[in-house]
N, C-alpha and C positions, 0 to 999 in steps of 0.2 A: 301104775296102780300099786297100792300098798295093801298088805293083808295082815291079819292077826288071827291066831287060833288055828285049830285043826278040825278036820272032819266036818260034822254038821254044825260045829261052833265057829267055823272059819267065817270071817267077815272081810269085806274088801271095800276100798274107797278109790275111786278114780277122780282125779281133779283136773278141771279144765280152767286155764287162766285166760280171762278176757283182758281187755286193755286196763280196766280198773276194778273188775269184779272177779269172783271165783264161783264156779259151778262144780258141785261135787255129786257124784252118783255113788250110793252106798248099797251094797247087797250082801247076801250070804245066807247061812243056814241051809236048810234043805231046798229052799226055793226063793230066789230073789224076785222082787216085784216092786210096784209102786204103791206104797202104803201111805206115805206122807210126803209133803213138801214143806220145807222150812226156809224162810228168808230172814236174814238178820242184817240190818244196816248199823254201822258203828254208832253207838250211843242210843240205840233204840231197842225195844223189846222185840223178841222174835214174833213173826207172823207165821201161823201154822195152818196148813190145810191137810186134813186127814180123811182117808176113806173110812166110811162107816164100818165099825167093828175092828179097825186096825189100831194098833198102839205103837207103831214104828216111830212116831214122834218122840217117844220116851228116850230113844237113843239118838235120834237125829237132831233134836234141839240142842243137847249139850255139845254135839259135834259142831253144829253151825255156830253156836255162841263161842266155842273155843277157837275155831278157825278165824272167825271175825276178830276176836280179841288178839290173837297172835299176829294176824296180818293187817289189821286195821283196814279191812276192805269189806264191801258188801258181799255176802255169801248166800248162795242158795244150795241147799242140800236136799236131794230127792232120792227116794228109794224105799227099800223094805227088806226085812230079814224074817224068814219064816221057818219055824220048827213046829211040826204037828204036835199038838197037845203039850206044849212046852211047860215044864215045871218051873216053879220059882227059882230053883237052883240053876236050871238051864238059862233062864232069862238073865240071871245075874252073871253067868259066864259070858253071854253075848254082850251085856253092858260093859263088862270088864274088857273084853276084846275090842269093843268100840273105843274105849278110853285109850287103849294102846295105839289105835289108829291115829288119834289126835296127837300123840307124842311124836309121831313120825312126820307131821306136817311142818 
């Protein structure tokens, strides 16, 4: 498991390597949950499934695309990061911390 950030801005990623594919679970903030699922196949656009009212795909899509591009494998990223009443600044901190996760893959 890799992590980035501290306190309620801490995010984490756990990677499971299958024979030819990668599954990643992402969580953090004040409450981890399943907000979105993203699948990316090399050379294709991401497919996104998001729970109503959730915006977790905004950080999961770049992670899935980045991991797929780095490893040239099909990638599924599932998870969610929640902070109550998050401000724009807090959302940007979470996005930045998720970018740091990608650097560690």
